[in-house]
TORVEXFI-45041 format. One line per 5 residues: number of its first residue (from 1); their letters; for each residue x, y, z of C-alpha. Coordinates in steps of 0.5 Angstrom, whole numbers, padded with zeros to 4 digits. Each point is the difference from the previous one (the first is absolute). Layout:
<sites>
NUM = a = X Y Z ~ ...;
</sites>
This chain:
<sites>
1 = menei = 0002 0044 -0006 ~ -0006 -0003 0001 ~ -0006 0002 0005 ~ -0001 -0008 0000 ~ 0004 -0006 -0002;
6 = pkinf = -0002 -0001 -0007 ~ -0005 -0007 0000 ~ 0000 -0004 -0006 ~ -0005 -0005 -0002 ~ 0001 -0006 -0005;
11 = sqgeh = -0003 0003 -0007 ~ 0002 -0006 -0006 ~ -0004 0001 -0006 ~ -0001 -0008 -0002 ~ -0005 -0001 0006;
16 = ldiev = 0005 -0006 0002 ~ 0002 0003 0006 ~ 0007 -0001 0000 ~ 0005 0003 -0005 ~ 0007 -0002 -0001;
21 = mnfqe = 0006 0003 -0003 ~ 0007 0001 -0001 ~ 0004 0006 0002 ~ 0000 0003 -0007 ~ -0007 0000 0000;
26 = linkl = 0000 0001 0008 ~ 0003 0007 -0001 ~ -0002 0002 -0006 ~ -0008 0000 0004 ~ 0005 0004 0005;
31 = dqtvd = 0002 0005 -0003 ~ -0008 0001 -0003 ~ -0002 0000 0007 ~ -0005 0007 0000 ~ -0003 0000 0006;
36 = hnpfa = 0005 -0001 0006 ~ 0009 -0001 0000 ~ 0000 -0008 0000 ~ 0007 0002 0002 ~ -0001 0004 0006;
41 = vhkie = -0004 -0003 0006 ~ -0006 -0002 -0002 ~ -0005 -0007 0004 ~ -0003 -0006 -0005 ~ -0006 -0003 0002;
46 = fylil = 0002 -0006 -0004 ~ 0005 -0005 -0001 ~ 0005 0001 -0003 ~ 0008 -0005 -0001 ~ 0007 0002 -0003;
51 = vvtqn = 0004 -0005 -0004 ~ 0007 0002 -0002 ~ 0002 -0005 -0006 ~ 0007 0004 -0001 ~ 0004 0006 0003;
56 = sythy = -0002 0002 0007 ~ -0006 0005 0002 ~ -0002 0004 0006 ~ -0006 0001 0003 ~ -0003 0004 0006;
61 = vdfkp = -0005 -0004 0005 ~ -0003 0006 0006 ~ 0007 0004 -0002 ~ 0004 -0007 0001 ~ 0005 -0001 -0007;
66 = yqltk = 0000 -0008 -0003 ~ 0005 -0002 -0004 ~ -0003 -0005 -0006 ~ 0005 -0004 -0003 ~ 0000 -0006 -0005;
71 = gsalf = -0005 -0004 0002 ~ -0003 0003 0006 ~ -0007 0002 0001 ~ -0004 0005 0004 ~ -0007 0000 0002;
76 = vaknq = -0005 0007 0002 ~ -0005 -0001 0005 ~ -0007 0004 -0002 ~ 0000 0006 0004 ~ 0009 0001 0001;
81 = vhhfs = 0003 0006 -0002 ~ 0004 -0001 -0005 ~ 0004 0003 -0005 ~ 0005 0000 -0008 ~ 0007 0001 -0001;
86 = etlrq = 0002 0002 -0006 ~ 0005 -0005 0000 ~ -0006 -0004 -0002 ~ 0004 0002 -0007 ~ 0005 -0005 0001;
91 = adgyg = -0003 -0006 0002 ~ -0003 -0004 -0003 ~ -0007 -0005 0002 ~ -0006 0000 0001 ~ -0007 0004 0004;
96 = vvfnn = -0005 -0004 0002 ~ -0006 0004 0002 ~ -0006 -0003 0003 ~ -0007 0002 0005 ~ -0004 -0004 0006;
101 = vfiek = -0005 -0002 -0007 ~ 0005 -0003 -0003 ~ 0001 -0004 0007 ~ -0007 -0002 0002 ~ -0002 -0001 -0006;
106 = nhfls = 0007 -0006 -0001 ~ 0000 -0002 0007 ~ 0007 0002 0001 ~ 0004 -0005 0005 ~ -0004 -0005 0005;
111 = skhkf = -0003 0002 0006 ~ 0007 -0002 0003 ~ 0004 0005 -0003 ~ -0005 0007 -0002 ~ 0007 0003 -0002;
116 = nrlfn = 0001 0000 0008 ~ 0007 0001 -0001 ~ 0001 0003 -0008 ~ -0004 0006 0001 ~ 0001 0001 0007;
121 = yhiei = 0005 0006 0001 ~ -0001 0000 0007 ~ 0006 -0007 0001 ~ 0001 -0002 -0007 ~ 0005 0006 -0004;
126 = piihq = -0003 -0001 -0007 ~ 0005 -0001 -0003 ~ 0003 -0008 -0002 ~ 0006 -0001 -0004 ~ 0003 -0005 -0004;
131 = kemgq = 0005 -0002 0004 ~ -0006 -0003 0005 ~ -0004 -0003 -0005 ~ 0005 -0005 -0001 ~ -0001 -0005 -0007;
136 = dsfvg = -0006 0003 -0001 ~ -0001 0007 -0003 ~ -0006 0006 -0001 ~ 0003 0002 -0007 ~ -0003 -0005 -0004;
141 = ivqnl = -0007 0000 0002 ~ -0001 0007 0000 ~ 0004 -0001 -0007 ~ -0007 -0005 -0001 ~ -0004 0006 0002;
146 = ykeyf = 0002 0005 -0004 ~ -0002 -0004 -0006 ~ -0006 -0003 0002 ~ -0001 0008 0001 ~ 0000 0001 -0007;
151 = fpnaf = -0001 -0006 -0004 ~ -0006 0001 -0005 ~ -0005 -0006 0002 ~ -0004 0002 0005 ~ -0003 -0006 0002;
156 = aksei = 0001 -0001 0007 ~ 0005 0005 0002 ~ -0002 0003 0006 ~ -0001 -0007 0003 ~ 0008 -0001 -0003;
161 = lssll = 0003 0006 0003 ~ -0003 -0003 0007 ~ 0003 -0006 -0001 ~ 0006 0004 -0002 ~ 0000 0004 0006;
166 = htlll = -0002 -0005 0005 ~ 0007 -0003 -0001 ~ 0004 0006 0000 ~ -0003 0001 0007 ~ 0000 -0006 0003;
171 = kaera = 0008 0000 -0004 ~ 0001 0006 0005 ~ -0004 -0002 0006 ~ 0004 -0007 0000 ~ 0007 0004 0000;
176 = kesqs = -0004 0005 0006 ~ -0001 -0007 0003 ~ 0007 -0002 0001 ~ 0002 0007 0003 ~ -0006 0001 0005;
181 = iqgvk = -0001 -0002 0007 ~ 0000 -0007 0001 ~ -0007 -0002 0004 ~ -0003 0006 -0001 ~ -0009 -0004 0000;
186 = tqwle = -0003 0003 -0005 ~ -0006 0002 0004 ~ 0006 0006 0003 ~ 0001 0001 -0008 ~ -0007 0002 -0001;
191 = ifcsf = -0001 0004 0007 ~ 0005 0003 -0002 ~ -0004 0002 -0006 ~ -0005 0002 0003 ~ 0003 0004 0005;
196 = kdlle = 0004 0004 -0005 ~ -0006 0002 -0004 ~ -0004 0001 0005 ~ 0006 0006 0002 ~ 0000 0002 -0007;
201 = qeytk = -0007 0002 0001 ~ -0001 0002 0007 ~ 0008 0004 0003 ~ -0003 0007 -0001 ~ -0006 -0002 0005;
206 = trssr = 0005 -0005 0004 ~ 0007 -0001 0003 ~ -0003 -0006 0005 ~ 0003 -0007 -0002 ~ -0006 -0003 0006;
211 = yyask = -0005 0004 -0005 ~ 0002 -0003 -0006 ~ 0001 -0007 0004 ~ -0007 0001 0003 ~ -0002 0001 -0008;
216 = llvsy = 0003 -0007 -0002 ~ -0003 -0003 0005 ~ 0006 -0002 0003 ~ 0004 0000 0007 ~ 0005 0007 0000;
221 = kflnd = 0005 -0006 0003 ~ -0001 -0004 -0007 ~ -0001 0006 -0006 ~ 0006 0003 0004 ~ 0005 -0007 0001;
226 = vvkhl = -0002 -0001 -0008 ~ 0003 0007 -0003 ~ 0006 -0001 0005 ~ 0001 -0008 -0003 ~ -0001 0003 -0006;
231 = tgkta = 0004 0008 -0001 ~ 0004 0000 0007 ~ -0004 0005 0003 ~ -0006 0001 0004 ~ -0007 0001 -0002;
236 = ktfid = 0001 0007 0003 ~ 0007 0002 -0004 ~ -0003 -0003 -0006 ~ -0006 0005 0000 ~ 0005 0005 0002;
241 = efvil = 0004 -0001 -0008 ~ -0005 0000 -0003 ~ -0002 0006 0003 ~ 0006 0003 -0002 ~ 0001 -0003 -0006;
246 = eikry = -0007 0004 -0003 ~ 0003 0006 0003 ~ 0006 0000 -0004 ~ -0003 -0002 -0006 ~ -0005 0008 0001;
251 = lvsts = 0007 0003 0001 ~ 0004 -0002 -0005 ~ -0006 0000 -0006 ~ -0005 0005 0001 ~ 0000 0007 0002;
256 = lsike = -0004 -0001 0006 ~ 0003 0003 0006 ~ 0001 -0002 0005 ~ -0007 0002 0003 ~ -0003 -0004 -0004;
261 = iafkt = 0004 -0005 0000 ~ -0002 -0001 0007 ~ -0008 -0001 -0001 ~ 0000 -0005 -0006 ~ 0006 -0004 0005;
266 = gfeep = -0006 0000 0005 ~ 0004 0006 0005 ~ -0004 0004 0002 ~ 0004 0005 0002 ~ 0008 0002 -0003;
271 = anmak = 0003 0000 0005 ~ -0002 -0007 0001 ~ 0001 -0003 -0006 ~ 0008 0004 0001 ~ 0002 -0003 0006;
276 = ffkkn = -0003 -0007 -0003 ~ 0004 0000 -0006 ~ 0007 0003 0003 ~ -0001 -0005 0006 ~ 0000 -0006 -0006;
281 = sqltp = 0003 0003 -0005 ~ 0007 0004 0005 ~ -0002 0007 -0005 ~ -0006 0005 -0001 ~ -0005 -0001 -0006;
286 = lkyrq = 0003 0007 -0002 ~ 0007 -0003 0000 ~ -0001 -0006 -0003 ~ -0003 0003 -0005 ~ 0005 0004 -0001;
291 = qlla = 0005 -0005 0000 ~ -0004 -0005 -0005 ~ -0001 0006 -0006 ~ 0007 0003 0000;
</sites>
């Protein structure tokens, strides 16, 4: 086991900032990987979309299994922990990976959307099934993405790929919109996303919800109301659960000691981290590690 969760950057030789593969090509690439084990937990620093076109496939995101069947699409966000499973070899489909450069260069989605639902795993599950698409489907659009990616004429290729991916993302946002909490203001989503981003950067320094409210230039009550409306949890509970997930990632994915994990996740004393973890998960850190790795 590694001392750190492997962090995988986007790598694509043609400088398109996007790569499209069918599952067989994806499997070949995974089998040839030497810098990490793609079938073990790792963190990605790009975006991943998987669409199944035949049979079924189970993918793991933050230690939870998600089963994709024909027409299902899974959206894994930048900085999420995930891993592939061997069931990928029994399914057909496509994988699309792209990085922040591709998003920024192509100005994806209007300011009204901004991936607020699609890649926001704190308030949405990362999977959309065919039955939730109604008469729509991801299959045709991802097949066109694949064809364009390998189309021999390079003229305007990046722009065409951008247009096709933009369409796929908008279809997914539309499906999420119909499932999401009604009446959510765009400002609330933007505040929540800013809160989440800030928390990712500074959770090792403080777990004070009042601190994050002040950094976002909003009142504590407003931040608490936004988080509670979107997640059903208070800001404090959301922060605590966020830290618990980070601790779990280290426990399951690294060989770091409990003491080392405590320091990495912002605790001055390992005993305080153990107490905090047990209060929120009903298990000691060591017991949790033993159960998950048994």
